[in-house]
N, C-alpha and C positions, 0 to 999 in steps of 0.2 A: 413198744418204747425204744427209741433210738439207744444205740450203745456206742461206747468209745473204743476204738482199736487203740490199744496200750502196748509200748516198748518201753522197758526199763533197762538200760544198757550201761555198763561200767567200762573202764579202760581194758579189762581183761576179758570181755565178752558180754552177751546177752543175759540179764539177771531174771526177767520174766517177759513174757509176752502173751496177750489175750485179749479178751474183750471185758470190759468193766461198765459198771453204771456210774461210778463216781471215782475221782481221783483227787486226793488232797496232797498238798506239799508245802514245805516251808520256804516261800518266795522271800527274796531279799527284803521287801517292804512290808511283809505279813504273810500269814498263812493264806493259801488260795485253794478254792475247791473248784473242780472242773466237772461239769455235767454234760451231756450231750447236747449239741447246739452252742457250745461255748464260742465267743468271738476268738478269733486268732490272736494268740499271744506268744511272746517270748520273754522269758523271766528268768533271772538268775536265782539260784538257790542256796540258802544258807544251811547251816547245819540243823538237823532236825528229822522228823519223821515223815516218810511218803507212805501213803495210805492208798490202798486199792480196794474197792468193793466189787468183787467179781460180777459179772452179768449174771451167771447162771445161779447165783446164791452160794452159800458156804460162807465161811469164816473170812472176815476181811484180812488182806495181806499188809504187812508193814516192813519197811526196812528203815534204819537209821542210816542218813546220809551225812556226809561231812561237806557237801557242797555240789555244784554243778549247774545245770539249767533245765528248763522245762520248755517245750514247744507244743502249742495246739494249733491245729489247723484242719478244717473240715472233719471234726470228730476223730481225728488222729492224734493221739498224745505221745510224745516222745520225752522220755526222763533220761537225761545223761548225767550220770553221777560220777564224782572224783573217787570216792570210797564208800562202801556200804557193809552193813551187818545187819542180819536179820533180826527183827524185833519180834517180840511175842504178839501173835495175833490177837491174843486175848486182851492185850492192852488196848487195842484200837476198837474194841466193839462198845465202849461206853462214850464215844464222841459225839 
């Protein structure tokens, strides 16, 4: 199964980097889910949760963001965020 290479960065440095099966984020016009093979996109983010399902399994990761943007191209996902706070991973397991 194809994987996504993901980088989550904030103004003060890298927040997380690794491979993932899925990324979801609060796009300006609604929530967006990214899987391997997604078409290229550049989207502004609104306030809300960014969730990552790691490729190797384990608990989903989540951060609450105050805005930023998301870029997808050739299974490379870059999430640039204005401000971030780590959310409880358990809160994302039921989506």
